[in-house]
C-alpha positions as CSV (number, residue, x, y, z in Angstrom):
1,X,42.0,149.8,142.1
2,X,42.1,146.0,141.8
3,X,38.9,144.4,141.7
4,X,39.8,142.2,144.6
5,X,40.1,145.3,146.7
6,X,38.1,144.6,150.2
7,X,35.4,147.1,151.5
8,X,36.5,149.9,152.8
9,X,39.7,150.2,151.1
10,X,41.1,153.7,151.2
11,X,42.4,155.9,148.2
12,X,43.4,159.6,149.1
13,X,42.4,162.4,147.1
14,X,44.1,165.4,146.1
15,X,42.8,168.5,148.0
16,X,41.1,171.7,146.4
17,X,42.7,175.2,147.0
18,X,40.7,178.3,147.5
19,X,42.5,181.9,147.8
20,X,39.7,183.2,150.1
21,X,40.1,182.8,153.5
22,X,38.0,182.0,156.5
23,X,34.1,181.5,155.5
24,X,35.2,181.9,152.0
25,X,37.5,179.2,151.7
26,X,36.9,175.4,151.2
27,X,34.4,174.5,153.7
28,X,33.5,170.6,152.5
29,X,33.7,168.0,149.6
30,X,31.0,166.0,147.9
31,X,31.5,162.7,145.8
32,X,29.0,161.9,143.2
33,X,29.0,159.0,140.1
34,X,28.8,155.6,141.8
35,X,27.4,153.8,144.8
36,X,30.3,151.6,145.1
37,X,32.4,154.3,146.7
38,X,31.7,156.8,149.5
39,X,33.9,160.0,150.4
40,X,36.1,160.2,153.5
41,X,37.2,163.8,154.8
42,X,39.3,164.1,157.4
43,X,40.4,167.3,159.3
44,X,44.0,168.1,159.4
45,X,46.2,169.9,162.1
46,X,45.8,172.8,160.1
47,X,42.2,173.0,159.6
48,X,42.7,171.6,156.1
49,X,40.4,169.0,155.1
50,X,41.7,165.7,153.3
51,X,39.5,164.1,151.2
52,X,39.6,160.1,150.8
53,X,37.8,157.7,148.4
54,X,36.7,154.8,150.2
55,X,35.3,151.6,148.9
56,X,31.9,150.6,149.7
57,X,31.3,147.4,147.9
58,X,33.6,145.1,146.2
59,X,34.4,145.6,142.5
60,X,33.8,143.3,139.7
61,X,36.1,144.1,136.6
62,X,33.9,141.8,134.6
63,X,30.6,143.7,135.5
64,X,32.2,147.4,135.2
65,X,35.9,148.0,134.7
66,X,36.0,151.8,134.9
67,X,33.9,154.4,137.2
68,X,33.7,157.9,136.6
69,X,33.3,160.1,139.6
70,X,32.8,163.6,140.2
71,X,34.5,165.4,143.3
72,X,32.8,168.8,144.3
73,X,34.5,171.1,146.6
74,X,32.6,173.9,148.1
75,X,33.5,177.3,149.9
76,X,31.3,179.0,152.8
77,X,31.0,182.4,150.8
78,X,27.7,184.2,149.9
79,X,27.1,183.1,147.3
80,X,29.3,180.2,147.7
81,X,31.2,178.8,145.0
82,X,32.3,175.4,144.0
83,X,35.2,173.5,142.1
84,X,34.8,170.1,140.7
85,X,37.3,167.3,139.7
86,X,36.6,164.3,137.9
87,X,37.9,161.0,139.1
88,X,38.4,158.1,136.4
89,X,38.5,154.6,138.8
90,X,40.1,151.7,136.5
91,X,39.3,148.4,138.0
92,X,42.4,146.4,137.7
93,X,41.7,142.8,136.6
94,X,42.3,139.7,138.7
95,X,42.2,136.2,137.8
96,X,39.2,135.5,139.6
97,X,37.6,133.9,136.9
98,X,38.2,130.6,135.0
99,X,38.0,129.9,131.5
100,X,34.4,128.0,130.7
101,X,33.4,125.9,127.8
102,X,30.3,126.9,126.1
103,X,29.5,123.4,126.0
104,X,30.2,120.7,128.8
105,X,30.1,117.5,126.0
106,X,30.9,118.2,122.3
107,X,29.5,115.2,120.1
108,X,30.3,115.2,116.7
109,X,29.4,112.4,113.9
110,X,31.7,112.3,111.0
111,X,32.1,109.9,108.3
112,X,34.9,107.2,108.2
113,X,36.3,108.5,104.8
114,X,36.5,111.9,106.0
115,X,40.0,113.1,104.3
116,X,43.3,114.0,106.4
117,X,43.4,117.7,107.7
118,X,39.7,118.0,107.7
119,X,38.5,120.1,111.0
120,X,36.1,117.6,113.0
121,X,35.2,120.0,115.5
122,X,35.8,123.3,117.3
123,X,35.6,123.7,121.1
124,X,35.4,127.1,122.8
125,X,36.1,128.4,126.2
126,X,35.5,131.8,127.6
127,X,37.2,133.8,130.4
128,X,36.2,137.0,131.8
129,X,39.2,138.2,133.0
130,X,41.3,140.2,130.7
131,X,45.1,140.3,129.8
132,X,47.0,137.5,130.7
133,X,44.3,136.0,132.9
134,X,42.0,136.3,129.9
135,X,44.0,134.3,127.4
136,X,42.8,130.9,127.2
137,X,45.1,127.8,125.7
138,X,43.5,124.4,124.8
139,X,45.1,121.2,125.0
140,X,43.7,117.7,124.8
141,X,43.5,115.1,127.8
142,X,43.6,111.3,127.2
143,X,40.3,109.4,128.1
144,X,39.8,106.3,126.4
145,X,42.5,103.9,124.8
146,X,40.9,104.5,121.3
147,X,42.4,108.1,121.5
148,X,45.4,108.4,119.4
149,X,47.2,111.3,117.9
150,X,45.1,111.1,115.2
151,X,43.4,114.5,116.2
152,X,45.3,117.9,116.6
153,X,43.9,120.2,118.6
154,X,44.6,124.0,118.1
155,X,45.5,125.6,121.3
156,X,44.6,129.2,120.4
157,X,41.3,128.3,118.3
158,X,40.2,125.1,119.6
159,X,39.8,123.3,116.3
160,X,40.2,119.8,116.2
161,X,41.9,118.6,113.3
162,X,42.3,114.9,111.9
163,X,45.9,114.1,111.2
164,X,45.4,110.5,110.5
165,X,42.7,107.8,109.0
166,X,39.6,107.2,110.5
167,X,38.4,103.4,110.4
168,X,35.0,102.2,111.6
169,X,36.1,98.9,111.7
170,X,39.1,99.9,114.1
171,X,37.2,102.2,116.2
172,X,33.5,103.5,115.6
173,X,34.0,106.1,118.6
174,X,36.8,108.3,119.9
175,X,36.3,110.1,123.3
176,X,38.6,112.5,125.0
177,X,38.6,115.7,127.3
178,X,39.7,119.0,126.1
179,X,41.0,121.4,128.8
180,X,40.9,125.4,128.6
181,X,43.3,127.1,130.9
182,X,43.9,130.7,131.4
183,X,47.1,132.6,131.8
184,X,46.7,132.7,135.7
185,X,46.4,128.8,135.7
186,X,42.8,128.7,136.2
187,X,41.2,125.9,133.7
188,X,38.1,124.0,132.8
189,X,37.2,120.9,130.8
190,X,35.0,119.4,128.4
191,X,34.5,116.1,126.9
192,X,34.6,115.7,123.0
193,X,32.9,112.6,121.8
194,X,33.4,111.6,117.7
195,X,31.2,109.1,116.5
196,X,32.5,107.5,113.1
197,X,29.8,106.7,110.7
198,X,30.3,103.5,108.6
199,X,30.7,103.5,105.0
200,X,30.5,100.3,102.8
201,X,34.4,100.5,102.2
202,X,34.9,96.9,103.0
203,X,34.0,94.1,100.3
204,X,33.0,90.8,101.8
205,X,35.4,88.2,102.5
206,X,35.1,84.5,101.5
207,X,37.1,82.2,103.0
208,X,37.2,78.3,101.9
209,X,37.3,76.0,104.7
210,X,37.0,73.0,102.8
211,X,36.6,71.9,99.4
212,X,37.2,69.0,96.8
213,X,39.3,69.5,93.7
214,X,37.3,66.4,92.0
215,X,34.2,64.5,91.9
216,X,32.6,61.5,90.2
217,X,30.2,62.4,87.4
218,X,28.0,59.6,89.0
219,X,27.7,61.7,92.2
220,X,24.0,62.2,93.0
221,X,22.6,65.8,93.8
222,X,23.6,67.5,97.1
223,X,27.0,66.1,97.1
224,X,29.2,68.7,99.0
225,X,31.9,70.3,97.4
226,X,32.8,73.1,99.7
227,X,32.5,74.8,102.7
228,X,32.8,78.8,102.7
229,X,32.8,81.3,105.6
230,X,31.5,84.8,104.8
231,X,32.8,87.5,106.5
232,X,32.2,91.7,106.1
233,X,33.9,93.9,108.4
234,X,31.2,96.7,107.7
235,X,28.3,97.4,110.0
236,X,24.4,97.4,109.4
237,X,23.4,96.6,105.9
238,X,27.1,97.1,104.7
239,X,27.7,94.0,106.7
240,X,25.0,92.0,105.1
241,X,26.4,89.5,102.7
242,X,24.6,87.5,100.0
243,X,26.4,84.7,98.4
244,X,25.6,83.1,94.8
245,X,26.9,80.9,92.0
246,X,25.9,81.3,88.3
247,X,22.6,80.3,87.3
248,X,23.9,78.1,84.2
249,X,26.1,75.8,86.6
250,X,24.7,72.8,88.1
251,X,25.5,74.0,91.5
252,X,23.7,75.6,94.6
253,X,25.0,77.4,97.6
254,X,23.2,76.1,101.1
255,X,23.2,78.7,104.1
256,X,24.0,76.2,107.2
257,X,25.0,78.3,110.4
258,X,25.6,81.8,110.6
259,X,27.8,82.8,107.8
260,X,28.6,79.4,106.8
261,X,27.7,78.3,103.3
262,X,27.9,74.9,101.7
263,X,28.4,74.5,97.7
264,X,26.3,71.5,96.6
265,X,25.6,69.9,93.3
266,X,22.1,70.9,92.0
267,X,21.8,67.6,89.4
268,X,23.9,65.2,88.0
269,X,27.2,65.9,86.3
270,X,28.0,65.0,82.8
271,X,31.6,64.9,82.0
272,X,31.5,64.5,78.6
273,X,29.4,67.6,78.3
274,X,31.5,70.0,80.6
275,X,34.9,67.8,82.0
276,X,35.9,70.8,84.3
277,X,34.3,73.7,86.3
278,X,35.7,76.8,87.2
279,X,32.9,77.6,89.8
280,X,32.7,81.4,90.6
281,X,31.2,82.3,94.1
282,X,30.5,85.9,94.5
283,X,29.8,87.5,97.8
284,X,27.9,90.9,97.5
285,X,27.0,93.2,100.5
286,X,24.1,95.3,100.8
287,X,25.4,98.7,101.1
288,X,25.5,101.6,98.6
289,X,27.0,101.0,96.3
290,X,27.4,97.4,97.0
291,X,30.7,96.0,97.2
292,X,31.5,92.2,96.5
293,X,34.2,89.9,96.2
294,X,34.6,86.5,94.3
295,X,36.5,83.5,94.7
296,X,36.9,80.4,92.0
297,X,36.9,76.7,92.8
298,X,38.0,74.4,90.1
299,X,36.8,71.3,89.9
300,X,37.2,68.5,87.7
301,X,34.7,65.7,87.1
302,X,35.8,62.2,87.1
303,X,34.8,60.0,84.3
304,X,32.5,56.9,84.7
305,X,31.8,54.2,82.0
306,X,28.6,55.6,80.7
307,X,29.0,55.7,77.2
308,X,29.3,53.0,74.8
309,X,31.5,53.6,71.6
310,X,29.4,55.0,68.7
311,X,30.2,54.4,65.0
312,X,30.0,57.6,62.7
313,X,27.7,55.5,60.7
314,X,25.0,53.1,61.3
315,X,26.3,50.7,58.5
316,X,29.2,50.7,56.2
317,X,29.3,49.8,52.4
318,X,32.7,49.1,50.8
319,X,34.2,47.9,47.5
320,X,37.3,45.9,46.6
321,X,38.4,44.9,43.4
322,X,39.3,41.4,43.1
323,X,42.9,40.0,42.7
324,X,43.9,42.2,45.5
325,X,47.2,42.0,47.2
326,X,47.5,39.7,50.1
327,X,47.7,41.8,53.7
328,X,46.2,45.0,51.6
329,X,44.5,47.6,53.6
330,X,40.6,47.6,52.5
331,X,39.0,49.8,54.7
332,X,39.2,51.6,58.3
333,X,36.5,52.0,60.7
334,X,36.4,54.5,63.6
335,X,34.4,54.6,66.5
336,X,34.0,57.4,69.3
337,X,33.6,56.7,72.9
338,X,33.2,60.4,74.7
339,X,34.5,58.7,77.9
340,X,38.0,59.3,79.0
341,X,41.4,57.5,79.3
342,X,40.5,53.6,79.9
343,X,36.9,54.0,79.6
344,X,37.4,55.6,75.8
345,X,40.5,53.1,74.8
346,X,38.6,51.3,72.1
347,X,39.2,47.8,70.7
348,X,37.8,46.3,67.4
349,X,37.1,43.1,66.4
350,X,35.0,41.2,63.8
351,X,32.1,38.9,64.9
352,X,32.8,35.7,63.3
353,X,30.7,34.5,60.5
354,X,31.0,31.7,57.8
355,X,31.8,33.1,54.4
356,X,31.2,29.8,52.0
357,X,33.2,27.1,53.1
358,X,35.6,29.0,54.9
359,X,35.4,31.1,58.3
360,X,35.5,34.9,57.7
361,X,38.7,35.1,59.8
362,X,40.5,33.3,56.9
363,X,39.8,36.4,54.3
364,X,39.9,39.5,56.8
365,X,41.7,40.8,59.9
366,X,41.2,44.0,61.6
367,X,43.5,46.1,63.6
368,X,42.2,46.0,67.2
369,X,43.4,49.2,68.0
370,X,42.9,51.1,64.9
371,X,40.0,49.5,63.2
372,X,41.9,48.8,59.9
373,X,40.4,45.8,58.0
374,X,43.4,44.0,55.9
375,X,42.6,41.3,53.4
376,X,44.0,38.1,54.3
377,X,43.5,36.6,50.7
378,X,43.2,37.5,47.4
379,X,39.6,37.4,46.3
380,X,37.9,36.3,43.1
381,X,34.6,37.9,42.3
382,X,33.8,34.5,40.4
383,X,33.8,33.0,43.8
384,X,32.6,35.7,46.1
385,X,30.7,38.8,45.1
386,X,29.8,39.9,48.8
387,X,30.5,39.8,52.3
388,X,28.6,40.9,55.1
389,X,29.6,40.9,59.0
390,X,29.4,43.0,62.0
391,X,32.4,44.9,63.4
392,X,32.3,45.3,67.1
393,X,33.6,48.3,69.1
394,X,34.2,47.8,72.9
395,X,35.7,49.8,75.3
396,X,38.1,49.1,78.3
397,X,35.5,50.6,80.8
398,X,34.4,48.2,83.8
399,X,32.0,46.7,83.0
400,X,33.0,47.4,79.2
401,X,30.2,48.8,77.1
402,X,30.1,47.9,73.3
403,X,28.4,48.5,70.1
404,X,28.0,46.7,66.6
405,X,27.9,48.0,63.0
406,X,27.1,46.4,59.8
407,X,29.4,46.2,57.3
408,X,29.0,44.9,53.8
409,X,32.0,44.5,51.4
410,X,31.3,44.2,47.4
411,X,33.7,42.5,45.4
412,X,34.2,44.3,42.3
413,X,35.0,42.6,39.2
414,X,38.2,42.9,37.2
415,X,38.8,41.9,33.9
416,X,41.0,38.8,34.5
417,X,39.0,36.4,32.4
418,X,39.3,36.1,28.8
419,X,36.4,35.1,26.9
420,X,36.2,31.1,27.0
421,X,35.1,29.8,23.5
422,X,32.3,27.1,23.9
423,X,31.6,26.2,20.1
424,X,33.2,25.4,18.2
425,X,35.4,23.7,20.8
426,X,38.9,24.1,20.1
427,X,40.0,20.3,19.4
428,X,42.8,18.6,21.3
429,X,44.6,17.2,18.5
430,X,45.6,20.4,16.9
431,X,42.6,20.2,14.1
432,X,40.4,22.9,13.0
433,X,36.6,23.0,13.4
434,X,35.0,22.3,9.9
435,X,31.8,23.6,9.0
436,X,30.1,22.5,5.8
437,X,28.2,24.7,3.7
438,X,26.4,23.8,0.1
439,X,27.6,25.9,-2.8
440,X,23.9,26.6,-3.4
441,X,23.6,28.7,-0.2
442,X,21.9,32.0,-0.7
443,X,23.2,35.2,0.9
444,X,22.7,35.0,4.6
445,X,22.5,31.5,5.1
446,X,23.8,30.4,8.4
447,X,27.0,28.7,8.6
448,X,27.6,28.1,11.9
449,X,27.6,30.3,15.3
450,X,30.5,31.0,17.5
451,X,29.5,30.6,21.1
452,X,31.6,31.9,24.0
453,X,31.2,33.0,27.5
454,X,33.1,35.3,29.8
455,X,33.3,34.2,33.7
456,X,33.8,38.2,34.5
457,X,30.5,40.2,34.9
458,X,29.2,43.4,33.9
459,X,30.9,45.2,30.8
460,X,33.8,42.8,31.7
461,X,31.7,40.0,30.1
462,X,30.2,41.8,27.2
463,X,31.4,39.9,24.0
464,X,32.1,40.9,20.6
465,X,33.1,39.3,17.5
466,X,35.2,40.1,14.8
467,X,36.4,38.5,11.8
468,X,40.2,39.3,11.5
469,X,41.2,37.0,8.7
470,X,39.3,34.9,6.1
471,X,40.4,33.3,2.7
472,X,37.6,35.0,0.8
473,X,36.8,38.3,2.3
474,X,33.6,39.6,2.0
475,X,32.2,36.0,1.3
476,X,30.9,35.6,4.9
477,X,29.9,38.1,7.6
478,X,30.0,37.7,11.4
479,X,27.6,39.1,14.0
480,X,29.3,41.4,15.8
481,X,27.4,40.3,19.2
482,X,25.6,37.2,17.9
483,X,28.6,35.3,16.7
484,X,26.6,33.9,13.7
485,X,28.6,33.1,10.6
486,X,26.4,33.8,7.6
487,X,27.2,34.1,3.6
488,X,27.2,37.5,2.4
489,X,26.5,36.5,-1.3
490,X,25.9,33.6,-3.7
491,X,29.0,31.1,-3.8
492,X,30.6,31.0,-6.9
493,X,32.5,27.6,-8.6
494,X,35.8,30.0,-8.4
495,X,35.6,30.2,-4.8
496,X,37.9,27.7,-2.8
497,X,36.7,24.9,-1.7
498,X,38.2,25.5,1.6
499,X,37.3,28.8,3.5
500,X,39.4,29.4,6.8
501,X,37.9,32.2,9.2
502,X,39.8,33.3,12.2
503,X,37.2,34.8,14.6
504,X,38.6,37.1,17.4
505,X,36.2,37.0,20.7
506,X,36.8,40.1,22.6
507,X,35.4,41.7,26.0
508,X,34.7,45.1,27.0
509,X,37.2,45.2,30.1
510,X,40.1,47.4,30.3
511,X,42.1,46.4,29.0
512,X,40.3,44.1,26.8
513,X,40.9,40.0,26.8
514,X,40.3,38.3,23.9
515,X,40.2,34.5,22.4
516,X,40.3,33.4,18.9
517,X,39.4,30.4,16.8
518,X,39.8,29.3,13.4
519,X,36.7,27.8,11.7
520,X,37.1,26.2,8.4
521,X,34.1,26.0,6.0
522,X,34.0,23.6,3.4
523,X,31.9,24.4,0.4
524,X,30.4,21.1,-0.8
525,X,27.3,19.7,-2.1
526,X,27.8,16.0,-1.2
527,X,29.8,14.3,1.4
528,X,32.0,12.1,-1.0
529,X,33.5,15.2,-2.8
530,X,33.6,16.7,0.5
531,X,35.2,13.7,2.1
532,X,37.8,13.6,-1.0
533,X,39.0,17.0,-0.4
534,X,39.0,16.9,3.4
535,X,42.5,15.2,3.5
536,X,44.0,18.5,1.9
537,X,43.0,20.4,5.2
538,X,45.8,20.8,7.6
539,X,46.6,22.3,10.5
540,X,47.9,26.1,10.5
541,X,51.0,26.3,11.6
542,X,52.2,29.2,13.5
543,X,55.9,30.3,12.1
544,X,56.4,32.9,14.9
545,X,59.6,31.3,15.8
546,X,61.9,28.6,15.3
547,X,60.8,26.8,18.4
548,X,57.5,26.5,17.4
549,X,58.6,25.1,13.9
550,X,60.4,22.5,15.1
551,X,57.6,21.6,17.6
552,X,55.1,21.4,14.9
553,X,57.2,19.4,13.0
554,X,57.7,16.8,15.5
555,X,54.1,16.5,16.0
556,X,53.6,16.2,12.4
557,X,56.1,13.1,12.4
558,X,54.5,11.6,15.2
559,X,50.9,12.2,13.4
560,X,52.1,10.7,10.4
561,X,53.3,7.6,12.2
562,X,50.0,7.5,13.9
563,X,48.2,7.7,10.8
564,X,49.9,5.2,9.0
565,X,49.1,2.8,11.5
566,X,45.8,3.8,10.9
567,X,45.8,3.1,7.4
568,X,47.0,-0.5,8.1
569,X,44.1,-0.9,10.2
570,X,41.5,0.4,7.7
571,X,43.1,-1.5,5.0
572,X,42.4,-5.0,7.2
573,X,39.4,-3.7,8.0
574,X,38.5,-3.1,4.6
575,X,39.4,-6.7,3.4
576,X,37.2,-8.2,5.9
577,X,34.3,-6.2,4.9
578,X,35.1,-6.5,1.1
579,X,32.0,-8.4,0.4
580,X,29.8,-5.6,2.1
581,X,28.0,-3.2,-0.2
582,X,29.2,0.1,-0.1
583,X,26.1,2.4,0.4
584,X,26.3,5.8,-1.6
585,X,24.5,8.3,-0.3
586,X,24.1,11.7,-1.8
587,X,23.1,14.6,-0.1
588,X,21.5,18.2,-0.9
589,X,23.0,20.0,1.2
590,X,25.4,19.8,4.5
591,X,24.0,20.1,7.8
592,X,24.2,23.3,9.7
593,X,27.1,23.7,12.6
594,X,28.8,20.2,12.4
595,X,32.3,19.9,13.7
596,X,35.0,18.0,12.0
597,X,37.8,17.0,14.0
598,X,41.7,16.4,12.2
599,X,41.2,12.8,13.7
600,X,38.5,12.2,11.0
601,X,35.1,13.2,10.3
602,X,34.1,10.8,12.7
603,X,32.4,13.5,14.8
604,X,31.0,15.0,11.7
605,X,29.3,11.7,10.4
606,X,28.0,10.3,13.9
607,X,25.0,12.9,13.7
608,X,24.1,10.3,10.9
609,X,25.7,7.2,12.6
610,X,28.2,6.5,10.3
611,X,31.7,5.8,10.9
612,X,34.5,7.5,8.8
613,X,37.9,7.3,9.3
614,X,40.1,9.9,8.0
615,X,43.8,10.4,7.8
616,X,45.3,13.8,7.0
617,X,48.4,12.1,5.3
618,X,46.4,10.5,2.2
619,X,44.3,12.0,-0.5
620,X,41.4,9.4,-0.4
621,X,38.9,8.8,2.5
622,X,37.2,5.5,3.3
623,X,33.6,5.4,4.4
624,X,32.9,1.8,5.7
625,X,29.1,1.2,6.4
626,X,28.5,-2.4,7.6
627,X,25.9,-4.3,6.0
628,X,25.6,-7.6,7.7
629,X,23.1,-8.5,10.2
630,X,22.1,-4.6,10.0
631,X,19.1,-2.8,8.5
632,X,19.6,0.6,7.0
633,X,16.5,2.8,6.8
634,X,17.2,6.2,5.1
635,X,14.5,8.9,5.4
636,X,15.3,12.1,3.4
637,X,13.1,15.3,5.1
638,X,13.1,18.6,3.4
639,X,13.3,21.8,5.6
640,X,12.0,25.0,4.8
641,X,13.1,27.1,2.1
642,X,16.0,28.7,3.5
643,X,17.1,25.4,4.8
644,X,19.1,22.9,3.7
645,X,17.9,19.2,3.5
646,X,19.1,16.9,6.6
647,X,19.4,13.3,6.6
648,X,18.5,11.1,9.4
649,X,19.9,7.4,9.6
650,X,19.5,5.1,11.9
651,X,22.7,2.5,11.2
652,X,24.2,1.0,14.0
653,X,27.5,2.4,14.5
654,X,30.7,0.9,15.9
655,X,33.7,2.8,17.5
656,X,36.8,2.3,15.3
657,X,38.9,3.5,18.1
658,X,38.5,0.0,19.3
659,X,40.0,-1.6,16.4
């Protein structure tokens, strides 16, 4: 029976059979088992009762789908008898129930990083019908523009599965309807709201709206270098961004409007300390875990002329050996300027000073670019020993900066001067120096002293004396450092009257330089004997070469002519003074260190105020002492025991050179 059957719906039932007749046959029916039905018995033409089942109340299969009824037939006998039949009434379903969702709204919250294929939610609808009428199919109904085929609804199970990727920043809410429909066409709808939970999956974005690539090192603090805009697509604390720069850099960030920051200088800049900066700006959000992003701004610091040139030392000392070549490099100076380009381009110059009688520029020259100092002239230690001056280093900035350094240049001595013998002074007429020594001299008697000087200095001027040649080796000694010539033993009669000594004076330079002088020592006890033999003294001739020989011969010839002329003059002079008394002076010894030249003993006897004319070409000597109109005083004076007596004469002397 269909549950949609109306009340009074009639269903004929099968009749009961009884073999008895009459009153013992079937007399009536009775229905039991449910109040939804009642029994309707109609009498047929032949007196047979026909039972029928009538629907008393509407059926509801969803409440009870099967009814079990008992139909009882009774006869009229005594005792009566009955028979029963079971009637099963099955209520056939009718699509009288639409599907019903168990929730009118499904609200689901998921994270935006949920993986694809995950079940987001499950919807469920119930249909009390059965069979095809109770089969529910689910489907999606678009409600908002944010719905997309990112979700898949299982039409049978009602599971909603994620087929795409969720992004809170694109859509934080998905809302749509789900329809449940049975096989009979009845349906129901429910709303599904999927809320996306934001995760910190987006790093902040730093957008540079303005920046400058260079800045002067003289820029004041607070100069704007860049303006940045900070963005984060996340929400809440995940979208809160904090920007920062390294603490060791002279920069800071200032927040201006909303999410805009200004990068400014936090102090003064120094290009010499840091010429370029790579400023790393970091934006970090407050998510868990926090995400960050960085951007780098390259900044070049432009130079200003704030540093003067600086020399490596506060003062310099250099040394130069004399006799240097002109134009030779003496030394080089170098100054450093930490500035850049023109501000660091250094020009060197020497501050003019007076050196002696000449300006410094006549001695030294400096390369203005390299700082190399050159000698313009050859230096002579004997003239200049030290030069002090200033070198100026000036940069090319505007205005230029400069610094000075003190330089001391010491000229070092070179052994370029041979010793100069002062005594005995080398005669200009080719004669030798003559010293007189009495034969009675004891060992150690001082004959003379060779005096020499050296224009050099230091060890180059240390002089030593050597006796390189002697007529009687061992007769005389020469002081190594004093130059004193002394007798080394008693003089003997066999010792030659004339002793020639060659003295070498040598300095201590490298290589050593030397000078020599020939000293002739005459051994005599009185002057007349000495004068007689003085003519035997001649100039030693050097036969080192034929040229020298011929020169000596020529000089000797000329000298002979000159001496002959002198002899004639002496003879005339002698004739005029023939009446004069010849004074004879006997000396106990000869004075020490008297020099007799080749042109006579004039220099020797001048110490006694006598005039003597001596020629090398004669064997005799003439001693002319004027007597007329003069008073002669002779006063002998004895010296100490080790010294020879000296004679002091007060004779007026005339110069024979005027004769």
